[in-house]
A tleap script that builds the chain and sets N, CA, C and O, in Angstrom:
source leaprc.protein.ff14SB
mol = sequence {
  NMET ALA LYS ILE GLN LEU ASN GLY LYS LYS
  ILE SER ILE LYS SER ASN PHE SER LEU GLN
  ASP LEU LEU LYS LYS TYR LYS LEU ILE ASN
  LYS LYS VAL ALA ILE GLU HIE ASN GLY GLN
  ILE ILE PRO LYS ILE ASN TYR LYS LYS LYS
  TYR LEU LYS ASN ASP ASP ARG VAL GLU ILE
  VAL HIE PHE ILE GLY GLY CGLY
}
set mol.1.N position { -75.535 -105.696 -0.787 }
set mol.1.CA position { -76.300 -104.669 -0.110 }
set mol.1.C position { -77.008 -105.306 1.088 }
set mol.1.O position { -77.515 -106.425 1.007 }
set mol.2.N position { -77.030 -104.572 2.194 }
set mol.2.CA position { -77.715 -105.043 3.401 }
set mol.2.C position { -78.573 -103.911 3.952 }
set mol.2.O position { -78.272 -102.733 3.755 }
set mol.3.N position { -79.637 -104.283 4.638 }
set mol.3.CA position { -80.495 -103.290 5.287 }
set mol.3.C position { -80.331 -103.461 6.785 }
set mol.3.O position { -80.480 -104.560 7.318 }
set mol.4.N position { -80.021 -102.355 7.463 }
set mol.4.CA position { -79.872 -102.381 8.910 }
set mol.4.C position { -80.779 -101.313 9.511 }
set mol.4.O position { -81.335 -100.472 8.805 }
set mol.5.N position { -80.913 -101.370 10.822 }
set mol.5.CA position { -81.646 -100.335 11.534 }
set mol.5.C position { -80.621 -99.503 12.281 }
set mol.5.O position { -79.891 -100.022 13.126 }
set mol.6.N position { -80.561 -98.213 11.975 }
set mol.6.CA position { -79.627 -97.292 12.613 }
set mol.6.C position { -80.416 -96.238 13.376 }
set mol.6.O position { -81.150 -95.444 12.788 }
set mol.7.N position { -80.255 -96.244 14.681 }
set mol.7.CA position { -80.979 -95.305 15.551 }
set mol.7.C position { -82.473 -95.272 15.211 }
set mol.7.O position { -83.092 -94.209 15.164 }
set mol.8.N position { -83.032 -96.457 14.976 }
set mol.8.CA position { -84.466 -96.578 14.743 }
set mol.8.C position { -84.922 -96.418 13.307 }
set mol.8.O position { -86.106 -96.593 13.020 }
set mol.9.N position { -84.005 -96.086 12.386 }
set mol.9.CA position { -84.379 -95.908 10.979 }
set mol.9.C position { -83.722 -96.982 10.122 }
set mol.9.O position { -82.565 -97.341 10.341 }
set mol.10.N position { -84.470 -97.490 9.144 }
set mol.10.CA position { -83.924 -98.474 8.211 }
set mol.10.C position { -83.044 -97.768 7.181 }
set mol.10.O position { -83.456 -96.779 6.575 }
set mol.11.N position { -81.829 -98.284 6.989 }
set mol.11.CA position { -80.931 -97.756 5.955 }
set mol.11.C position { -80.322 -98.923 5.191 }
set mol.11.O position { -80.314 -100.056 5.671 }
set mol.12.N position { -79.814 -98.639 4.005 }
set mol.12.CA position { -79.107 -99.639 3.210 }
set mol.12.C position { -77.624 -99.324 3.241 }
set mol.12.O position { -77.220 -98.164 3.165 }
set mol.13.N position { -76.821 -100.367 3.353 }
set mol.13.CA position { -75.372 -100.216 3.355 }
set mol.13.C position { -74.763 -101.224 2.391 }
set mol.13.O position { -75.422 -102.177 1.977 }
set mol.14.N position { -73.506 -101.006 2.040 }
set mol.14.CA position { -72.779 -101.940 1.175 }
set mol.14.C position { -72.425 -103.200 1.952 }
set mol.14.O position { -72.432 -103.204 3.183 }
set mol.15.N position { -72.120 -104.251 1.236 }
set mol.15.CA position { -71.608 -105.460 1.871 }
set mol.15.C position { -70.231 -105.158 2.461 }
set mol.15.O position { -69.544 -104.247 1.999 }
set mol.16.N position { -69.835 -105.909 3.465 }
set mol.16.CA position { -68.539 -105.725 4.137 }
set mol.16.C position { -68.378 -104.325 4.711 }
set mol.16.O position { -67.296 -103.744 4.630 }
set mol.17.N position { -69.434 -103.779 5.284 }
set mol.17.CA position { -69.430 -102.450 5.894 }
set mol.17.C position { -69.206 -102.637 7.392 }
set mol.17.O position { -69.944 -103.375 8.045 }
set mol.18.N position { -68.192 -101.972 7.932 }
set mol.18.CA position { -67.888 -102.108 9.360 }
set mol.18.C position { -68.489 -100.948 10.149 }
set mol.18.O position { -68.981 -99.977 9.573 }
set mol.19.N position { -68.442 -101.065 11.467 }
set mol.19.CA position { -68.883 -99.953 12.302 }
set mol.19.C position { -68.024 -98.718 12.038 }
set mol.19.O position { -68.528 -97.595 12.056 }
set mol.20.N position { -66.741 -98.919 11.796 }
set mol.20.CA position { -65.829 -97.819 11.470 }
set mol.20.C position { -66.298 -97.113 10.192 }
set mol.20.O position { -66.305 -95.884 10.127 }
set mol.21.N position { -66.687 -97.890 9.185 }
set mol.21.CA position { -67.195 -97.317 7.925 }
set mol.21.C position { -68.469 -96.507 8.168 }
set mol.21.O position { -68.671 -95.459 7.555 }
set mol.22.N position { -69.317 -96.994 9.059 }
set mol.22.CA position { -70.556 -96.295 9.382 }
set mol.22.C position { -70.258 -94.934 10.015 }
set mol.22.O position { -70.909 -93.938 9.698 }
set mol.23.N position { -69.267 -94.900 10.910 }
set mol.23.CA position { -68.876 -93.630 11.527 }
set mol.23.C position { -68.328 -92.656 10.491 }
set mol.23.O position { -68.609 -91.459 10.544 }
set mol.24.N position { -67.546 -93.174 9.553 }
set mol.24.CA position { -67.016 -92.312 8.484 }
set mol.24.C position { -68.146 -91.752 7.636 }
set mol.24.O position { -68.152 -90.564 7.313 }
set mol.25.N position { -69.101 -92.598 7.274 }
set mol.25.CA position { -70.221 -92.178 6.427 }
set mol.25.C position { -71.001 -91.032 7.054 }
set mol.25.O position { -71.436 -90.121 6.349 }
set mol.26.N position { -71.184 -91.066 8.367 }
set mol.26.CA position { -71.958 -90.039 9.054 }
set mol.26.C position { -71.086 -88.977 9.727 }
set mol.26.O position { -71.555 -88.218 10.574 }
set mol.27.N position { -69.819 -88.939 9.337 }
set mol.27.CA position { -68.864 -87.919 9.818 }
set mol.27.C position { -68.784 -87.870 11.342 }
set mol.27.O position { -68.759 -86.796 11.942 }
set mol.28.N position { -68.745 -89.048 11.952 }
set mol.28.CA position { -68.622 -89.162 13.402 }
set mol.28.C position { -67.296 -89.792 13.803 }
set mol.28.O position { -67.104 -90.144 14.967 }
set mol.29.N position { -66.387 -89.935 12.856 }
set mol.29.CA position { -65.159 -90.681 13.066 }
set mol.29.C position { -64.296 -90.123 14.199 }
set mol.29.O position { -63.686 -90.901 14.933 }
set mol.30.N position { -64.228 -88.820 14.361 }
set mol.30.CA position { -63.374 -88.244 15.398 }
set mol.30.C position { -64.159 -87.733 16.599 }
set mol.30.O position { -63.627 -86.995 17.428 }
set mol.31.N position { -65.412 -88.123 16.687 }
set mol.31.CA position { -66.268 -87.702 17.802 }
set mol.31.C position { -66.237 -88.768 18.896 }
set mol.31.O position { -65.906 -89.927 18.647 }
set mol.32.N position { -66.585 -88.356 20.095 }
set mol.32.CA position { -66.718 -89.320 21.186 }
set mol.32.C position { -68.092 -89.963 21.049 }
set mol.32.O position { -69.120 -89.309 21.220 }
set mol.33.N position { -68.090 -91.245 20.742 }
set mol.33.CA position { -69.345 -91.963 20.530 }
set mol.33.C position { -69.362 -93.263 21.317 }
set mol.33.O position { -68.326 -93.773 21.743 }
set mol.34.N position { -70.552 -93.775 21.493 }
set mol.34.CA position { -70.759 -95.123 22.025 }
set mol.34.C position { -71.655 -95.831 21.013 }
set mol.34.O position { -72.617 -95.250 20.511 }
set mol.35.N position { -71.330 -97.091 20.718 }
set mol.35.CA position { -72.103 -97.856 19.739 }
set mol.35.C position { -72.638 -99.128 20.381 }
set mol.35.O position { -71.911 -99.891 21.017 }
set mol.36.N position { -73.935 -99.323 20.191 }
set mol.36.CA position { -74.583 -100.562 20.601 }
set mol.36.C position { -74.939 -101.324 19.328 }
set mol.36.O position { -75.598 -100.784 18.439 }
set mol.37.N position { -74.505 -102.569 19.246 }
set mol.37.CA position { -74.755 -103.418 18.074 }
set mol.37.C position { -75.538 -104.634 18.546 }
set mol.37.O position { -75.034 -105.449 19.317 }
set mol.38.N position { -76.767 -104.745 18.077 }
set mol.38.CA position { -77.649 -105.866 18.464 }
set mol.38.C position { -77.713 -106.058 19.981 }
set mol.38.O position { -77.680 -107.182 20.481 }
set mol.39.N position { -77.806 -104.930 20.705 }
set mol.39.CA position { -77.981 -104.993 22.151 }
set mol.39.C position { -76.708 -105.043 22.972 }
set mol.39.O position { -76.772 -105.085 24.201 }
set mol.40.N position { -75.543 -105.040 22.319 }
set mol.40.CA position { -74.276 -105.092 23.052 }
set mol.40.C position { -73.437 -103.859 22.748 }
set mol.40.O position { -73.322 -103.438 21.597 }
set mol.41.N position { -72.851 -103.286 23.802 }
set mol.41.CA position { -71.939 -102.157 23.625 }
set mol.41.C position { -70.636 -102.694 23.038 }
set mol.41.O position { -70.076 -103.669 23.539 }
set mol.42.N position { -70.161 -102.052 21.975 }
set mol.42.CA position { -68.947 -102.505 21.293 }
set mol.42.C position { -67.779 -101.611 21.705 }
set mol.42.O position { -67.876 -100.389 21.593 }
set mol.43.N position { -66.675 -102.196 22.179 }
set mol.43.CA position { -65.492 -101.398 22.506 }
set mol.43.C position { -64.922 -100.737 21.248 }
set mol.43.O position { -64.964 -101.309 20.159 }
set mol.44.N position { -64.399 -99.543 21.413 }
set mol.44.CA position { -63.881 -98.763 20.286 }
set mol.44.C position { -62.838 -99.538 19.475 }
set mol.44.O position { -62.784 -99.397 18.253 }
set mol.45.N position { -62.023 -100.341 20.126 }
set mol.45.CA position { -60.976 -101.073 19.402 }
set mol.45.C position { -61.541 -102.110 18.435 }
set mol.45.O position { -60.822 -102.602 17.566 }
set mol.46.N position { -62.821 -102.443 18.580 }
set mol.46.CA position { -63.451 -103.440 17.700 }
set mol.46.C position { -64.250 -102.838 16.551 }
set mol.46.O position { -64.829 -103.583 15.761 }
set mol.47.N position { -64.300 -101.511 16.433 }
set mol.47.CA position { -65.102 -100.880 15.380 }
set mol.47.C position { -64.673 -101.314 13.987 }
set mol.47.O position { -65.520 -101.501 13.113 }
set mol.48.N position { -63.368 -101.480 13.761 }
set mol.48.CA position { -62.881 -101.875 12.431 }
set mol.48.C position { -63.185 -103.342 12.137 }
set mol.48.O position { -63.345 -103.727 10.980 }
set mol.49.N position { -63.264 -104.150 13.181 }
set mol.49.CA position { -63.438 -105.601 13.011 }
set mol.49.C position { -64.894 -106.047 12.964 }
set mol.49.O position { -65.192 -107.146 12.498 }
set mol.50.N position { -65.803 -105.198 13.447 }
set mol.50.CA position { -67.214 -105.593 13.541 }
set mol.50.C position { -67.931 -105.216 12.247 }
set mol.50.O position { -68.186 -104.040 11.985 }
set mol.51.N position { -68.249 -106.227 11.444 }
set mol.51.CA position { -68.923 -106.012 10.163 }
set mol.51.C position { -70.425 -106.184 10.331 }
set mol.51.O position { -70.891 -107.028 11.097 }
set mol.52.N position { -71.163 -105.374 9.604 }
set mol.52.CA position { -72.615 -105.374 9.704 }
set mol.52.C position { -73.234 -106.320 8.691 }
set mol.52.O position { -72.705 -106.522 7.598 }
set mol.53.N position { -74.366 -106.896 9.076 }
set mol.53.CA position { -75.077 -107.783 8.160 }
set mol.53.C position { -76.559 -107.430 8.174 }
set mol.53.O position { -77.016 -106.643 9.004 }
set mol.54.N position { -77.284 -108.009 7.264 }
set mol.54.CA position { -78.713 -107.727 7.104 }
set mol.54.C position { -79.451 -107.868 8.438 }
set mol.54.O position { -79.212 -108.805 9.200 }
set mol.55.N position { -80.349 -106.920 8.701 }
set mol.55.CA position { -81.210 -106.901 9.885 }
set mol.55.C position { -80.497 -106.599 11.206 }
set mol.55.O position { -81.094 -106.762 12.271 }
set mol.56.N position { -79.229 -106.160 11.161 }
set mol.56.CA position { -78.552 -105.732 12.383 }
set mol.56.C position { -79.210 -104.462 12.904 }
set mol.56.O position { -79.768 -103.677 12.138 }
set mol.57.N position { -79.135 -104.272 14.212 }
set mol.57.CA position { -79.631 -103.059 14.856 }
set mol.57.C position { -78.446 -102.326 15.478 }
set mol.57.O position { -77.700 -102.897 16.274 }
set mol.58.N position { -78.280 -101.065 15.109 }
set mol.58.CA position { -77.169 -100.256 15.602 }
set mol.58.C position { -77.710 -98.967 16.198 }
set mol.58.O position { -78.551 -98.294 15.602 }
set mol.59.N position { -77.220 -98.637 17.373 }
set mol.59.CA position { -77.538 -97.360 18.007 }
set mol.59.C position { -76.212 -96.645 18.227 }
set mol.59.O position { -75.282 -97.207 18.804 }
set mol.60.N position { -76.135 -95.405 17.763 }
set mol.60.CA position { -74.928 -94.591 17.952 }
set mol.60.C position { -75.335 -93.339 18.721 }
set mol.60.O position { -76.244 -92.614 18.318 }
set mol.61.N position { -74.649 -93.098 19.831 }
set mol.61.CA position { -74.852 -91.852 20.570 }
set mol.61.C position { -73.525 -91.128 20.612 }
set mol.61.O position { -72.473 -91.748 20.769 }
set mol.62.N position { -73.575 -89.805 20.470 }
set mol.62.CA position { -72.343 -89.036 20.606 }
set mol.62.C position { -72.534 -87.983 21.677 }
set mol.62.O position { -73.641 -87.505 21.926 }
set mol.63.N position { -71.436 -87.643 22.294 }
set mol.63.CA position { -71.456 -86.763 23.450 }
set mol.63.C position { -71.210 -85.322 23.021 }
set mol.63.O position { -70.346 -85.032 22.194 }
set mol.64.N position { -71.992 -84.439 23.609 }
set mol.64.CA position { -71.873 -83.019 23.325 }
set mol.64.C position { -71.643 -82.300 24.645 }
set mol.64.O position { -72.400 -82.479 25.599 }
set mol.65.N position { -70.601 -81.490 24.696 }
set mol.65.CA position { -70.304 -80.728 25.896 }
set mol.65.C position { -71.224 -79.528 26.029 }
set mol.65.O position { -71.743 -79.020 25.034 }
set mol.66.N position { -71.417 -79.096 27.209 }
set mol.66.CA position { -72.264 -77.924 27.432 }
set mol.66.C position { -72.028 -77.386 28.830 }
set mol.66.O position { -71.202 -77.891 29.590 }
set mol.67.N position { -72.752 -76.388 29.128 }
set mol.67.CA position { -72.525 -75.819 30.452 }
set mol.67.C position { -73.734 -75.178 31.029 }
set mol.67.O position { -73.685 -74.656 32.143 }
savepdb mol mol.pdb
quit
């Protein structure tokens, strides 16, 4: 178990949890999102490879169309 900060809130996640897993958990998997991990923007192709660890900081923003 690890504790991370997600969009300013502390949450607990399982060990070996990737950014891709985080998107699935919050039902954002097919949305247009941008992810910042510990101050760095992560390219979408790396979401499956980037595993989270204790005290990581993650910011997820998703885009909403409007008019």
